[in-house]
C-alpha positions as CSV (number, residue, x, y, z in Angstrom):
1,M,-29.5,1.7,8.3
2,N,-28.8,4.7,6.2
3,M,-25.5,6.5,6.0
4,T,-25.4,8.7,8.8
5,A,-23.3,12.6,9.3
6,P,-21.0,13.7,10.0
7,V,-18.3,10.9,9.9
8,L,-16.0,12.1,12.1
9,V,-11.9,10.5,12.0
10,N,-10.3,10.7,14.6
11,I,-6.6,11.0,13.4
12,H,-3.4,9.9,16.0
13,P,-0.2,11.1,14.0
14,R,3.2,9.4,14.2
15,T,6.1,10.3,12.2
16,G,5.9,11.3,8.3
17,H,2.8,11.5,6.3
18,L,-0.3,10.4,7.0
19,Q,0.3,6.9,5.7
20,N,2.3,6.1,9.4
21,S,-1.1,8.0,11.5
22,T,-3.5,5.5,13.0
23,Y,-7.5,6.3,12.2
24,V,-10.7,5.9,14.5
25,V,-13.5,6.2,12.6
26,H,-16.8,7.1,14.4
27,F,-20.4,7.3,12.7
28,Y,-22.8,8.4,14.3
29,M,-25.7,6.3,15.2
30,P,-29.1,8.6,15.1
31,Q,-31.0,8.7,18.2
32,K,-34.2,6.0,17.5
33,F,-31.2,3.1,17.3
34,Q,-29.3,5.1,20.6
35,R,-31.3,2.6,22.8
36,N,-30.7,-0.9,21.9
37,P,-28.1,-0.2,18.7
38,P,-27.2,-3.2,15.9
39,L,-24.5,-5.2,17.4
40,S,-21.2,-5.9,15.8
41,A,-18.0,-7.2,17.5
42,E,-16.0,-4.1,15.9
43,A,-18.0,-1.6,17.0
44,Q,-16.9,0.5,20.2
45,P,-18.5,3.8,21.8
46,V,-17.3,6.7,20.7
47,E,-15.0,8.6,23.1
48,L,-14.3,12.6,21.6
49,P,-11.1,14.0,22.6
50,Q,-11.4,15.3,25.7
51,H,-10.4,18.9,24.9
52,K,-11.6,22.3,25.7
53,Y,-11.6,23.4,22.6
54,A,-11.2,22.9,18.7
55,A,-10.0,25.2,16.0
56,V,-12.0,24.2,13.1
57,R,-11.7,24.9,9.2
58,R,-14.3,23.9,6.3
59,F,-13.6,22.6,3.6
60,G,-15.1,21.2,0.2
61,G,-15.0,18.5,-2.2
62,F,-13.9,14.5,-1.5
63,M,-11.5,14.2,1.7
64,D,-8.6,12.3,1.0
65,D,-5.0,12.0,2.7
66,S,-3.6,14.8,0.5
67,N,-6.4,17.4,1.3
68,I,-6.8,16.7,4.4
69,S,-3.1,18.1,5.3
70,V,-3.9,20.7,3.3
71,Q,-6.5,22.2,5.0
72,L,-4.5,20.9,8.4
73,S,-1.6,23.3,7.1
74,A,-3.8,26.0,6.2
75,L,-5.9,25.3,10.4
76,K,-2.0,25.8,11.7
77,K,-1.3,28.9,9.2
78,S,-4.4,30.5,10.2
79,L,-4.0,30.1,14.2
80,K,-0.1,32.5,14.0
81,G,-0.5,35.0,16.7
82,T,-3.6,34.1,18.6
83,G,-1.8,32.2,21.4
84,R,-3.4,28.4,20.0
85,D,-0.1,28.4,17.6
86,K,2.3,28.1,20.7
87,S,-0.5,25.4,22.3
88,S,0.0,23.7,19.5
89,A,3.4,23.9,19.3
90,S,4.4,22.9,23.6
91,N,2.3,19.8,22.4
92,Q,4.5,18.8,19.5
93,H,7.6,19.7,21.8
94,S,6.8,17.6,25.0
95,G,6.4,14.7,22.9
96,R,2.8,14.6,22.7
97,A,1.3,14.1,19.7
98,L,-0.7,16.7,18.2
99,L,-4.6,15.6,17.7
100,Y,-6.3,16.2,15.0
101,S,-9.7,14.7,13.6
102,A,-11.5,15.1,10.4
103,A,-15.3,15.3,9.4
104,G,-17.1,14.4,6.5
105,Y,-21.0,15.2,5.8
106,N,-22.4,14.4,2.7
107,S,-23.0,10.7,1.4
108,P,-20.2,9.4,-0.9
109,F,-22.6,9.5,-3.6
110,E,-23.3,13.3,-3.3
111,H,-20.8,15.0,-5.7
112,E,-21.4,18.7,-5.5
113,N,-21.2,20.9,-2.3
114,R,-19.7,18.3,-0.1
115,V,-18.8,19.9,3.4
116,N,-15.8,18.8,5.5
117,E,-14.0,19.6,8.5
118,V,-10.8,19.8,10.3
119,M,-10.4,20.1,13.7
120,L,-7.4,20.9,15.7
121,W,-8.0,20.0,19.7
122,F,-6.8,22.2,22.5
123,D,-6.6,22.1,26.1
């Protein structure tokens, strides 16, 4: 099976930097394989976050820990004054981790015109 897109990474933050976070990587299963997917002991069905809304920021280049952090910070900054910044702050103060995701849409062999996104989920 060829590489599929997007590759969605749910990031469950813990204290400190991204290295302390838990990552769950999801791969899209093309329609023709969905009725009878290839079997794997480690494959799990995708469970998307049960949130109603997402704020999304698109960016280019290769996705890594440093630019995910930078883009997430820029996304949070862009939400200031919208009311969504308060809901993300209340999640953090209530002890609930703020769930966010990153998505990559290109093959690792594509070096130009890459498209990635960070998503901040809200109720």
